[in-house]
N, C-alpha and C positions, 0 to 999 in steps of 0.2 A: 504493500500500500504506500502510495506517495504521501509525503508530508506536506500539508498545506502550510503556506507561510503567510504571515500577517504583515502588511505594509502600512507603516505609520506615517507615510509621507506621500507626495505625488509619485506616480509611476515613473516619472522621468528621473527621479532621484535614485531609484533602485535600492532603497533601504528595506530589506526583507529579513524577517526573523522567523524562526521555527515556532509554530503554534503548539504549545505544550498540551493544550486540550485535545488536539488531533493526535498527537503522539500517544496520548493515553487511551485512545479508542479501544485497544485490546483489553486494557484494565477495566474499562466500563463494562464490556460484555462479560469479562471474567467475574466482576463483582455481581452483576445481575444474575449470572448463572449460579454462583454460589448462594446468593440470597434466595433464588427460586428453589434450589435444591433443599435448603434448610426449611423454607416455608412448607414445601410439599411434604417433607419428612415429619414435620411437627403439627400439621393441620388437624390430625385426629385428636390430639390432646388439648389444643388451644382453641379450635374452632376457626371458621372462616372470618377474616377481618379485612378492613379496607387496605391493609398492607399487602394482601395477596395479589398476585398477578392475574389480570383479566385480559384475555387474548386481544380483543379489539382495542382496549384502552392502551395496552402496551404497544401495539402496532401504531396507534395514533401518536403516542409519545415519541417513538423512534422515528416516525416519519417527520414530525415537527423538528426533531433534533437534526436530522439529515438536511432538511430544507434550510435550517438556520445556518448551516455551514456553507451551503451553496449560494444562498441569497446574497450575501455581501459581494461575491464575485460577479453575479449577474446584475445586481442593482448598481454596482459601480459603473458598469459599461452603459447601462440604460440612462443613468442620471448624469453622467459626465457631460453630454452635449447641452443639457438644460440647467447646469449648475451656474448660478450667477457669478460672474467674474472669472469663470473657467471655461464654460462651454459656449459655443457660438449662438445657442438659442436661450442663453440665460436671461438676457434682457427681455426677450419676447415673453418668457414665463412671468417675469416681474410685471411687464406691461399688461399681461392677461389678468393677473391678480389685481392690479390697481384699477384697470378698466372695469372689471367685474364688481369691484367694491364701489366704484362711482355709480354704476348702473343700479346697484342695490340701494344705495342711499337715495337716489332720485326716485326709484320705485317706492321706497318706504314713504317718502314725502307725499307722493300721489295717493298712496293707500290711505294715509292718515287724513289727508284733506277730504277724501270722499267717504270716509268711514261714517260721518254723521248723517249721510243720506241713506245708509243701509237700515233695514228693519232692526229693531232691538232684538237682542239675543232671546231666543225662545218664542218669538212672535211669528205667527204664520202670516206671510205677506198678504194673503187674500182677506184677512180681517182688518187690514188698514185701508184708509181712504186712498183711492187711486191717485197716483202722482205720475203724470205723463213723462216727467223728466227723470224719474228714479231709475228706470231700467238701464239706460245708457250709463248712468253714474255707477250703478252696481256692477255692470260689466267692466267698466274701466277700473274700478277698485279691485275687482277679482283678478283681472289680467295683471295689474300692477303687483298684486300680492304674489302671484305665481312667478312673475319675472324676478321679484326680489328674492324669493326662495331659491330659485335656480342659480341666479347670479351670485348670491351670497355663498352658496356651496362651492361654486367655481372659484370665488375669490379666496376662500379659506383653504381649499384643497391646493390650488396653485401656489398660494402664499406659503402654506405649510411646507410643501416640497421645496420651494425656493429657499426658505430660511433654513430648513434642516440640512439640505445638501450643501448650501453655502457655508453654514456653520461647520459642518463636518470637514469640508475641504480646507478651511482656514485654521482649524484648531487641532491639527494632527500633533502627535507627540514630537515629531521631527521639526515642524514649523515653529512651534512655541519653544522647543528646546533651543533652537537657533536664536530666538529672540529673548531668551532668559535674562533677567536683570542681574542675576548673581552668577556664581561659579558653577562649573560642571561638578556634580557631587561624586563622580567616579563610578566604578563598577565593582567595587569590593563588597564584602559581606555586609558592612554597615549600610552602604547605599542600598543594597538589595532589601535588607530588612526594613529600612526606612521607607522604601517605595511600597513594600507590601502593606505596612501600617497606614501610610498615606492613602494608598488606593482603597483600602477597606473603609477608611473614614469618609472618603468621597463617595464610595459605593453606598454607604449607609444612607446618605442624603439623596443620592440618585434613586435608590430603591424606595425610600420613604415617599419621595415626590411621585413615584410611579403608582402609588396607592392613593395619592391625595389630589391628583389632577387628572381629569377624565381622559384627555388625549393621550397621556402617558399610560394610564390604566388600560386603555384600549389595546395597546400593544403588549403590555405586561400580563394581561388577563389570561393569555395563552398558558402561562406557567401554572396558574391556579385553577385551571379548568377541569382537572382530573379529580374524580371522587375517590381515587385510590392514592396510596402513598407508598412508593417503593423506589428503588434506584432508577427505574425507567422514568419516573416523574421528573428527575433532575434533568433529563435530556429533552423535556417538552419545553422548548425555548421559542421566543418570538423571532420572526424573520427580520425585523428592523432593528435588532439589537446594536448594530454597528453605529447607528446614529447616536444612541445613548452613551455607548462606551467611549465616544470621542471626548466626552466631558472629562473623565478622570485622566485619559491619555494626555489631553492638552494641558490640564492643570499641573500634572506631574512634570511634564516637559518644561513648563514655565518655572517650576520650582528648582529645576536643575538636574532632574533625573534623565539619563540618556534613554533613547528609544528602546534599546535592547533591555535595559533594566526595567523599563515600564512594561514591556511585553512579558518579562519574567513575573512581575508582580500580578499582572492580569491573569496569567496562566495559573499561578499558585492559588489565587483567590477562587477561580472557577473550579479547580481540582478539589480544593477543600470542600466546596459546597456540594460536590457530587455525593460524598459518602453520608452526609447528614440527612438525605432523603430516604429514610428507612424506619421501620417500626421494630426491627430486630435488635436494636440497641436501646436499652431503657434510659440510662443516664450516665453522665461522665462525672457525677459527684461534684466535688469542690471546684473542679476545673471549669464548671459552667458559670462561675462568677466572672470569668474572663473570656472563655471561648464559646463560640456558638456550638450547638450540639444537635443530634437528632431530636431529642426531647424539645429543645427550644425552637427548632425549626418546624416541628410538627405543629406547635402553637401558631406559627406564622401562616401555615396553610389551613388553619382551622376556620370554619364558618361560624363557630360558636360566638355569641356576642362578646364574651369576655376576651376572646382571642383576636378580635379584629384589629388589624393595623399594628401588630406587635412584632417585636424581634426582627428588625430589618437588617441587622448586621450580617456580613458575609462570614468572615473568620472570627471576628471578635464581637462579643455581646456587650462589651463595656460601653459602646456608643448608645445602645438602647437604655442601659442603666443610667447613663449621664443625661439623656435627653427625654426621659419619661415614656419610653415605648417598650419597656421590659415587662414580660409576663412569664410566669412559670406554668408548666403543664400540670394541672390538678384535676381535670375531668376529661373523659374520653373525647378525642378530637373528631369533629365531623368535617370531613374534607370536601372541597369543592367551592362553588360560588353561592351567593345568596339566592340566585335564580339559575339553577343548573341548566345547561343548554341541551342535555339529553341527546348528544350526538358524538360519534367518533370521526366524523368527517373533518379532515385537517383544514379544508378551506373554511368551513363554518367555524371551527375552533379559532382560526386566525383572524376572522373578519367579523364575527357576530357583534362585538361591542362597537366596532366602527359603524356598523349598520344601525344599531340602536342610537348611537350618538348623532349620526347624520339625520335620522328621522326626527329626533327632538330638535335638532338645529333647524331643519326646514320649516318647522311649525312656529318658530320664533318670528316676531314682527319688528324687532329692532336690534341694533348691533350689540347693545349691552347684554341682552338675553342670549343672542347667538354665541358671543364669545364666552359667556358664562357656561354654556353647554359644552364648550370645548376645554376651557381651562379650569373651571371650578370642579368640585367633587360631584359625582352623580347624585341626583336627588335634591340639589340645592333649591330647586324651584318648588319643592314640596315641603320645605322647612326642615329637611333632614338630608344627610348626605350618605346614609347607609341604610338600606331597607331592612337589613338584618337586625339592626340595633333598635329601630324605632325612632322616635322624635328626639334623638340626641344630636345637638348641633355640632358642626365641624367634624363629623366622622364619615370618612369616605367608604365606599365599598372596598373590600380587601381581598 
């Protein structure tokens, strides 16, 4: 098997590094095989649990994991021509976003100006006194509303792609390492350990925001969509992860960590998180005051109300203890989403939350509500941000 490399800079610079997470693929399958064998051997005495392997669920997880490795290579080629500042069509994409936003704004004004001529909500038009001029006004308002809905979706989609691709292209580890204000921190053991700790700290906030902002949750929900919890669940990854990983890569480069050290830190972080997706290990004891563990990460995957949005750390749990998101496992974990999607279709798994978000977005009638559907937590318009919790403010779906 060939080893995929990760490029932290422009292709023209040719800076490539071995991806430790791909090198470890045999260990992934070895670990899953050992876990499956143990679970099968002990099922009679312990009973079936969500930690057991389910054929369709496991296939879906492995499919998502495979796609997540291929997607960055494909997406890079697709997005390169339309990346602002890099591709020849980047300005056209920005122009499309701005033009669609302008059309939306005008259509919103037309809709609001004609809204007063429409029948009151719940009123049957035939019960009102005839108004010869009301029909054209109603048609104009309805058309403007539809135009605003479609144009707004185009503006946000085009703008989102432009911002994400432009940001990722400008914040690679190599680019920001070259612009660092301080010295090169070297490639020795101290630098590697420092990069691992720094990556995990940034990962904590990245991960936490992925639960607290709906457009980030829409991509991250893939990882939480399984109602099972075993080592295959660790491989159920979103396809757009490369956009998010550019944040810690860029920040570490700016701090003075070289691209190869950054890649080592990324690989170590992901490899550590593989083995904590299991029910076969109960607890690490006192080590759990510092390190993340299977028990603590089971909490993170729980849909129980007390477990929502807890334990976001990758390797270290100290960030959760410091910033108020720490929770111990003290009741059986119910895995999955607040509203489980009941499908093993990888396409549905990857896109279902985007579909829900865009449907809400299209129903909005002003920019404040539209952008809230994208950036705020799900459920904000109903006075709650997590349907599993109930009317608790500022709690996102998890």
